C-alpha positions as CSV (number, residue, x, y, z in Angstrom):
1,M,0.0,0.0,0.0
2,A,1.1,3.6,-0.6
3,T,0.2,6.9,0.7
4,K,-0.6,9.8,-1.6
5,R,1.0,13.2,-1.5
6,P,0.6,16.0,-4.1
7,G,2.4,14.8,-7.3
8,R,3.1,11.2,-6.3
9,Y,2.5,8.3,-4.0
10,L,4.9,7.4,-1.1
11,S,6.0,3.9,-0.8
12,D,5.5,1.9,2.3
13,H,9.2,2.1,2.9
14,E,9.2,5.9,2.7
15,V,6.2,6.1,5.1
16,F,7.9,3.9,7.6
17,F,11.1,5.8,7.2
18,R,9.4,9.1,7.9
19,M,7.5,7.8,11.0
20,H,10.4,6.0,12.5
21,R,13.4,8.1,11.4
22,P,15.8,8.3,14.3
23,K,16.9,11.7,15.6
24,S,20.1,12.7,13.7
25,A,23.4,12.5,15.5
26,M,23.7,16.3,15.2
27,S,20.4,16.8,17.0
28,R,21.4,14.4,19.7
29,N,24.8,16.3,20.1
30,E,23.1,19.6,20.3
31,N,20.6,18.3,22.9
32,E,23.5,17.1,24.9
33,L,25.4,20.4,24.6
34,T,22.4,22.5,25.8
35,N,21.6,20.1,28.7
36,R,25.3,19.9,29.8
37,S,25.6,23.7,29.7
38,R,22.4,24.1,31.7
39,R,23.6,21.7,34.3
40,T,26.9,23.4,34.6
41,L,25.2,26.8,35.0
42,Q,23.0,25.4,37.8
43,S,26.1,24.2,39.7
44,M,28.0,27.5,39.3
45,G,28.2,29.5,42.5
46,S,27.7,33.3,42.9
47,Q,31.5,33.9,42.5
48,S,31.6,32.3,39.1
49,D,33.6,33.7,36.2
50,P,31.1,36.0,34.4
51,I,32.8,35.3,31.0
52,E,32.4,31.6,31.4
53,K,28.9,32.1,32.6
54,L,28.1,34.0,29.4
55,R,29.7,31.4,27.3
56,L,27.5,28.7,28.9
57,L,24.4,30.8,28.6
58,C,25.1,31.0,24.9
59,L,25.7,27.3,24.6
60,S,22.6,26.4,26.7
61,R,20.7,27.9,23.6
62,G,22.2,25.4,21.3
63,V,24.8,25.7,18.5
64,T,23.5,29.1,17.2
65,G,23.7,30.8,20.7
66,I,27.0,32.6,20.0
67,L,25.9,33.3,16.5
68,T,22.8,35.1,17.8
69,L,24.8,37.2,20.2
70,G,27.3,38.3,17.5
71,R,24.3,39.1,15.2
72,M,22.7,41.2,17.9
73,F,25.9,43.2,18.5
74,R,26.4,43.7,14.8
75,R,23.0,45.3,14.5
76,M,23.9,47.7,17.3
77,D,27.1,48.8,15.5
78,D,25.5,51.7,13.7
79,D,28.8,53.3,12.5
80,G,30.4,50.0,11.5
81,N,33.6,50.5,13.5
82,R,33.2,47.1,15.2
83,K,33.2,48.7,18.7
84,L,30.7,48.7,21.4
85,S,30.3,51.0,24.4
86,E,29.5,49.7,27.9
87,E,25.9,50.9,27.5
88,E,25.5,49.1,24.1
89,F,27.1,46.0,25.4
90,V,24.9,45.7,28.5
91,K,21.8,46.5,26.5
92,G,22.8,43.9,23.8
93,L,22.9,41.2,26.5
94,R,19.7,42.3,27.9
95,D,18.0,42.3,24.5
96,T,19.0,38.8,23.8
97,G,17.4,37.7,27.1
98,M,20.5,36.4,28.6
99,D,20.1,35.6,32.3
100,I,23.1,37.7,33.4
101,S,22.9,40.6,35.8
102,N,24.0,44.2,34.9
103,D,26.9,43.8,37.4
104,E,28.1,40.6,35.7
105,A,27.7,42.2,32.2
106,V,29.8,45.2,33.3
107,K,32.5,42.9,34.6
108,V,32.6,41.1,31.3
109,F,32.8,44.4,29.5
110,K,35.7,45.8,31.7
111,S,37.7,42.5,31.3
112,F,37.8,43.3,27.5
113,D,38.2,47.0,27.8
114,T,41.9,46.6,28.3
115,D,42.9,50.2,27.4
116,G,40.2,51.7,29.5
117,D,38.8,53.8,26.6
118,G,35.2,52.9,27.3
119,S,34.7,50.6,24.3
120,I,35.5,46.9,23.3
121,N,36.3,45.4,20.0
122,M,33.4,43.3,18.9
123,D,35.6,40.7,17.0
124,E,38.0,40.3,19.9
125,F,35.2,39.7,22.3
126,L,33.5,37.1,20.0
127,V,36.8,35.3,19.6
128,H,37.2,34.9,23.4
129,I,33.6,34.0,24.0
130,R,33.6,31.1,21.5
131,P,34.3,27.7,23.1
132,P,38.0,26.7,22.8
133,M,38.7,24.9,19.6
134,S,41.8,22.9,18.6
135,E,44.0,24.3,15.8
136,S,42.9,21.4,13.6
137,R,39.2,22.3,14.0
138,K,39.9,26.0,13.2
139,K,41.9,25.0,10.2
140,V,39.2,22.8,8.7
141,I,36.5,25.5,9.3
142,E,38.7,28.0,7.6
143,E,39.3,25.6,4.7
144,C,35.5,25.1,4.3
145,F,34.8,28.8,4.3
146,K,37.6,29.4,1.8
147,K,36.3,26.8,-0.6
148,L,32.8,28.2,-0.4
149,D,34.0,31.8,-0.9
150,R,34.9,31.4,-4.5
151,N,35.3,35.1,-5.2
152,G,37.2,35.8,-2.0
153,D,34.8,38.7,-0.9
154,G,34.4,37.3,2.7
155,E,30.8,36.5,2.2
156,L,28.7,33.5,1.2
157,T,25.5,33.3,-0.8
158,I,23.2,30.4,-1.8
159,D,25.2,30.4,-5.2
160,D,28.4,29.8,-3.3
161,L,26.9,26.9,-1.5
162,R,25.1,25.3,-4.5
163,N,28.1,23.3,-5.9
164,V,30.0,22.7,-2.6
165,Y,27.6,21.9,0.3
166,N,26.7,18.2,0.1
167,V,22.9,18.2,0.0
168,K,22.5,14.6,-1.1
169,S,23.6,13.3,2.3
170,N,20.9,15.4,4.0
171,P,18.2,13.1,5.6
172,R,15.4,15.4,4.2
173,Y,16.8,15.2,0.7
174,I,17.2,11.4,1.0
175,S,13.6,11.0,2.2
176,G,12.3,13.2,-0.5
177,E,10.9,15.7,1.9
178,E,12.8,18.7,0.5
179,D,14.7,19.5,-2.7
180,E,18.1,21.0,-3.0
181,E,17.0,24.6,-3.2
182,T,14.9,24.3,0.0
183,I,17.7,22.7,2.0
184,L,20.3,25.3,0.9
185,K,17.9,28.1,1.9
186,R,17.3,26.3,5.3
187,F,21.0,26.0,5.8
188,L,21.5,29.7,5.2
189,A,18.6,30.4,7.6
190,N,20.9,29.0,10.4
191,F,22.8,32.3,10.1
192,E,19.9,34.6,10.0
193,D,16.8,35.7,11.8
194,Q,13.8,37.8,10.8
195,D,15.7,41.1,11.2
196,T,18.8,39.9,9.1
197,T,17.4,37.9,6.2
198,D,19.9,39.2,3.6
199,G,20.9,35.8,2.3
200,I,24.5,36.5,3.1
201,V,26.8,34.7,5.6
202,T,29.9,36.6,6.7
203,K,33.1,34.8,7.8
204,E,32.4,35.8,11.4
205,E,28.9,34.2,11.3
206,F,30.3,31.0,9.8
207,L,33.0,30.8,12.5
208,N,30.4,31.5,15.3
209,Y,28.0,28.9,14.0
210,Y,30.7,26.2,13.7
211,A,32.1,27.1,17.1
212,G,28.7,26.0,18.5
213,I,28.8,22.9,16.4
214,S,32.3,22.1,17.6
215,A,31.3,22.5,21.3
216,S,28.6,19.8,20.7
217,I,31.2,17.3,19.4
218,D,33.9,15.8,21.6
219,N,36.0,13.9,19.0
220,D,38.3,15.9,16.8
221,C,38.4,13.2,14.1
222,Y,34.6,13.0,13.9
223,F,34.3,16.8,13.6
224,D,36.9,16.9,10.9
225,L,35.2,14.1,9.0
226,M,31.8,15.8,9.2
227,M,33.2,19.1,7.9
228,R,35.0,17.4,5.0
229,H,32.1,15.3,4.0
230,A,29.7,18.3,4.2
231,Y,31.9,20.6,2.0
232,K,33.5,18.0,-0.2
233,L,37.1,18.8,1.0
């Protein structure tokens, strides 16, 4: 027996696959990351390091937590100088809904305002707030971005992804649920929200996203294999 959907019938095998498809390894890793981060946050005392607390708050939101924080700060950078004042920094954390007090936010800011000029460099902050990564992981992420960024402008579009990102291994493509175009748009959507749907991924956003992915995967070899397979390195 087969089940009908617009345009064609689904075989019994496809119906069974959709009903019983196991949660992907990536989803399991992300759930483990968020749960582990939340448990660590709960066990931290009042004298905890505010930078580590902020990092864990980002990771407790999943692999896009740090990406979301960076995006928020970028929207606040009206003059494009990549710097944030203390007021902007504290407001940015508050607007993302991070459960961090004003005093803790100010401590984080002051730890990065090393020259005392009342501002911090957004890029330096994000580099330090990302979870630590081995040099091999950083290298393969850089290689993937470089391969995608064919014209070397430091930005990715759906056309950059089309001939590089391995859609055919995606479970939704295999099952027939989504076509290549839909999957590529969904992938780009990982880097955007309703306020920044420009169809462009910057290198910073790419690094922030995969820093979250990296934090959810313990094994260096598995992370390297996953990246190389996804981007056909």
